[in-house]
DRENGU-534200 format. One record per residue (C-alpha): residue number from 1; x, y, z. Coordinates in pm, 1 decimal. Last residue first. Example, Ala and Ser with C-alpha at 12.3 -4.5 7.8 and 13.67 -1.06 7.14 Angstrom:
<atoms>
<atom><n>2</n><east>1367.0</east><north>-106.0</north><up>714.0</up></atom>
<atom><n>1</n><east>1230.0</east><north>-450.0</north><up>780.0</up></atom>
</atoms>
This chain:
<atoms>
<atom><n>113</n><east>-1529.4</east><north>2635.4</north><up>-1832.0</up></atom>
<atom><n>112</n><east>-1702.7</east><north>2368.1</north><up>-1893.6</up></atom>
<atom><n>111</n><east>-1396.8</east><north>2119.3</north><up>-2008.0</up></atom>
<atom><n>110</n><east>-1159.4</east><north>2258.4</north><up>-1699.3</up></atom>
<atom><n>109</n><east>-1535.5</east><north>2121.7</north><up>-1498.4</up></atom>
<atom><n>108</n><east>-1552.6</east><north>1813.8</north><up>-1647.5</up></atom>
<atom><n>107</n><east>-1161.5</east><north>1705.1</north><up>-1620.3</up></atom>
<atom><n>106</n><east>-1176.4</east><north>1790.0</north><up>-1294.9</up></atom>
<atom><n>105</n><east>-1492.2</east><north>1602.6</north><up>-1208.1</up></atom>
<atom><n>104</n><east>-1296.5</east><north>1328.0</north><up>-1381.8</up></atom>
<atom><n>103</n><east>-1042.3</east><north>1351.8</north><up>-1147.6</up></atom>
<atom><n>102</n><east>-1194.0</east><north>1364.8</north><up>-843.9</up></atom>
<atom><n>101</n><east>-1346.8</east><north>1020.0</north><up>-985.4</up></atom>
<atom><n>100</n><east>-995.9</east><north>863.8</north><up>-1013.9</up></atom>
<atom><n>99</n><east>-893.0</east><north>1007.3</north><up>-661.5</up></atom>
<atom><n>98</n><east>-1119.4</east><north>784.5</north><up>-517.0</up></atom>
<atom><n>97</n><east>-1150.0</east><north>516.9</north><up>-711.5</up></atom>
<atom><n>96</n><east>-781.4</east><north>438.2</north><up>-588.6</up></atom>
<atom><n>95</n><east>-854.2</east><north>133.1</north><up>-399.6</up></atom>
<atom><n>94</n><east>-1137.1</east><north>1.1</north><up>-567.9</up></atom>
<atom><n>93</n><east>-849.3</east><north>-286.9</north><up>-648.1</up></atom>
<atom><n>92</n><east>-888.0</east><north>-407.7</north><up>-1009.5</up></atom>
<atom><n>91</n><east>-853.3</east><north>-770.1</north><up>-1254.8</up></atom>
<atom><n>90</n><east>-829.1</east><north>-724.0</north><up>-1630.9</up></atom>
<atom><n>89</n><east>-462.5</east><north>-897.3</north><up>-1640.4</up></atom>
<atom><n>88</n><east>-432.1</east><north>-1111.6</north><up>-1308.5</up></atom>
<atom><n>87</n><east>-287.8</east><north>-907.4</north><up>-1024.8</up></atom>
<atom><n>86</n><east>39.0</east><north>-728.8</north><up>-899.9</up></atom>
<atom><n>85</n><east>46.2</east><north>-737.5</north><up>-567.7</up></atom>
<atom><n>84</n><east>370.9</east><north>-513.6</north><up>-353.8</up></atom>
<atom><n>83</n><east>398.3</east><north>-632.5</north><up>-30.6</up></atom>
<atom><n>82</n><east>550.9</east><north>-433.9</north><up>194.5</up></atom>
<atom><n>81</n><east>681.3</east><north>-476.1</north><up>617.6</up></atom>
<atom><n>80</n><east>740.6</east><north>-209.8</north><up>837.5</up></atom>
<atom><n>79</n><east>1006.0</east><north>-111.6</north><up>1081.2</up></atom>
<atom><n>78</n><east>847.8</east><north>213.5</north><up>1300.9</up></atom>
<atom><n>77</n><east>1063.3</east><north>521.0</north><up>1357.7</up></atom>
<atom><n>76</n><east>1360.2</east><north>543.6</north><up>1575.3</up></atom>
<atom><n>75</n><east>1460.3</east><north>700.9</north><up>1888.5</up></atom>
<atom><n>74</n><east>1738.4</east><north>928.5</north><up>1955.4</up></atom>
<atom><n>73</n><east>1704.9</east><north>1213.0</north><up>2287.3</up></atom>
<atom><n>72</n><east>1837.6</east><north>1547.9</north><up>2261.6</up></atom>
<atom><n>71</n><east>1872.7</east><north>1816.1</north><up>2546.3</up></atom>
<atom><n>70</n><east>1744.3</east><north>2144.3</north><up>2540.7</up></atom>
<atom><n>69</n><east>1513.6</east><north>2226.0</north><up>2781.9</up></atom>
<atom><n>68</n><east>1281.3</east><north>2102.8</north><up>2710.0</up></atom>
<atom><n>67</n><east>1329.8</east><north>1791.4</north><up>2500.6</up></atom>
<atom><n>66</n><east>1517.6</east><north>1802.6</north><up>2110.7</up></atom>
<atom><n>65</n><east>1489.0</east><north>1601.4</north><up>1883.0</up></atom>
<atom><n>64</n><east>1654.5</east><north>1294.7</north><up>1681.2</up></atom>
<atom><n>63</n><east>1547.7</east><north>993.8</north><up>1411.2</up></atom>
<atom><n>62</n><east>1653.7</east><north>702.0</north><up>1353.7</up></atom>
<atom><n>61</n><east>1422.1</east><north>495.8</north><up>996.1</up></atom>
<atom><n>60</n><east>1258.3</east><north>261.8</north><up>993.3</up></atom>
<atom><n>59</n><east>1404.1</east><north>-87.9</north><up>790.5</up></atom>
<atom><n>58</n><east>1192.8</east><north>-97.5</north><up>553.6</up></atom>
<atom><n>57</n><east>1131.5</east><north>-535.0</north><up>436.9</up></atom>
<atom><n>56</n><east>1006.7</east><north>-588.8</north><up>122.4</up></atom>
<atom><n>55</n><east>779.4</east><north>-880.0</north><up>31.7</up></atom>
<atom><n>54</n><east>702.5</east><north>-951.6</north><up>-357.6</up></atom>
<atom><n>53</n><east>370.7</east><north>-1066.0</north><up>-511.9</up></atom>
<atom><n>52</n><east>264.7</east><north>-1237.5</north><up>-812.7</up></atom>
<atom><n>51</n><east>-38.5</east><north>-1352.9</north><up>-1026.6</up></atom>
<atom><n>50</n><east>-312.5</east><north>-1276.0</north><up>-783.1</up></atom>
<atom><n>49</n><east>-626.1</east><north>-1328.1</north><up>-923.9</up></atom>
<atom><n>48</n><east>-895.8</east><north>-1140.9</north><up>-745.7</up></atom>
<atom><n>47</n><east>-1196.0</east><north>-1146.1</north><up>-500.5</up></atom>
<atom><n>46</n><east>-1110.1</east><north>-912.8</north><up>-234.9</up></atom>
<atom><n>45</n><east>-1076.3</east><north>-1024.6</north><up>12.9</up></atom>
<atom><n>44</n><east>-1026.8</east><north>-1403.9</north><up>7.6</up></atom>
<atom><n>43</n><east>-668.5</east><north>-1335.8</north><up>-300.0</up></atom>
<atom><n>42</n><east>-597.0</east><north>-1023.7</north><up>-90.5</up></atom>
<atom><n>41</n><east>-558.4</east><north>-1302.0</north><up>171.6</up></atom>
<atom><n>40</n><east>-395.4</east><north>-1630.2</north><up>-40.8</up></atom>
<atom><n>39</n><east>-168.8</east><north>-1393.6</north><up>-230.2</up></atom>
<atom><n>38</n><east>-31.2</east><north>-1225.8</north><up>147.4</up></atom>
<atom><n>37</n><east>-10.2</east><north>-1595.5</north><up>312.8</up></atom>
<atom><n>36</n><east>186.7</east><north>-1688.8</north><up>13.2</up></atom>
<atom><n>35</n><east>455.7</east><north>-1450.3</north><up>-29.8</up></atom>
<atom><n>34</n><east>479.8</east><north>-1476.2</north><up>334.6</up></atom>
<atom><n>33</n><east>357.0</east><north>-1254.5</north><up>631.2</up></atom>
<atom><n>32</n><east>524.8</east><north>-1307.8</north><up>925.0</up></atom>
<atom><n>31</n><east>669.8</east><north>-886.1</north><up>1000.1</up></atom>
<atom><n>30</n><east>252.1</east><north>-827.5</north><up>977.3</up></atom>
<atom><n>29</n><east>149.7</east><north>-632.7</north><up>597.4</up></atom>
<atom><n>28</n><east>153.4</east><north>-279.8</north><up>515.7</up></atom>
<atom><n>27</n><east>-57.8</east><north>-291.9</north><up>80.6</up></atom>
<atom><n>26</n><east>71.4</east><north>-235.4</north><up>-219.0</up></atom>
<atom><n>25</n><east>-91.0</east><north>-304.9</north><up>-542.0</up></atom>
<atom><n>24</n><east>23.4</east><north>-389.2</north><up>-888.7</up></atom>
<atom><n>23</n><east>-185.1</east><north>-309.0</north><up>-1209.8</up></atom>
<atom><n>22</n><east>194.0</east><north>-257.3</north><up>-1405.0</up></atom>
<atom><n>21</n><east>84.9</east><north>108.4</north><up>-1509.0</up></atom>
<atom><n>20</n><east>-224.7</east><north>244.3</north><up>-1320.0</up></atom>
<atom><n>19</n><east>-196.0</east><north>72.9</north><up>-965.4</up></atom>
<atom><n>18</n><east>251.4</east><north>154.2</north><up>-959.8</up></atom>
<atom><n>17</n><east>138.3</east><north>504.1</north><up>-1028.7</up></atom>
<atom><n>16</n><east>-127.0</east><north>503.1</north><up>-734.1</up></atom>
<atom><n>15</n><east>148.8</east><north>356.0</north><up>-622.2</up></atom>
<atom><n>14</n><east>407.8</east><north>674.6</north><up>-665.5</up></atom>
<atom><n>13</n><east>146.5</east><north>889.1</north><up>-574.1</up></atom>
<atom><n>12</n><east>102.5</east><north>732.9</north><up>-228.4</up></atom>
<atom><n>11</n><east>-178.8</east><north>503.7</north><up>-69.2</up></atom>
<atom><n>10</n><east>-59.9</east><north>218.5</north><up>84.1</up></atom>
<atom><n>9</n><east>-331.3</east><north>-41.3</north><up>166.6</up></atom>
<atom><n>8</n><east>-298.4</east><north>-182.6</north><up>554.6</up></atom>
<atom><n>7</n><east>-370.6</east><north>-494.4</north><up>504.8</up></atom>
<atom><n>6</n><east>-389.0</east><north>-771.6</north><up>876.4</up></atom>
<atom><n>5</n><east>-449.2</east><north>-1152.0</north><up>827.0</up></atom>
<atom><n>4</n><east>-745.0</east><north>-1405.8</north><up>869.5</up></atom>
<atom><n>3</n><east>-642.4</east><north>-1708.4</north><up>1073.1</up></atom>
<atom><n>2</n><east>-669.3</east><north>-1971.3</north><up>899.6</up></atom>
<atom><n>1</n><east>-934.5</east><north>-2283.6</north><up>1033.9</up></atom>
</atoms>
C-alpha cells in the first residue's frame, strides 16, 4: 500500500498567474518526492490528469538577527522542495476559487456605482 504524500499548495500572486496562464499549480512537497510520486499524488487527491511535473529545490536564505545585548546570531530559513504541476487542458484545481469570487464581487460592486 502506498503512503499518502502531503501536498501543501503555494498560494501567491505568481502561482495565481501561472494557474490562469498555463494551468500550472505549485505545491511544497517532501524532500524525497519525485516527479512520478507527485503526479500520482495530485491525480489521486484531486481526480485530475497531470500532463507535466517540474521539481525545484530552493535553498533557505542565510539570515542574521541581533539578540538582547547586541550579540548577532546567524540563522537560516528552511530548504523547500517545490513541484510545478501542469494539468491537462480542461482540468483545474479549486485552490483559487475564493480569490476569483472576490474579483467577481469587486467587479459587480464597480458596475453598481
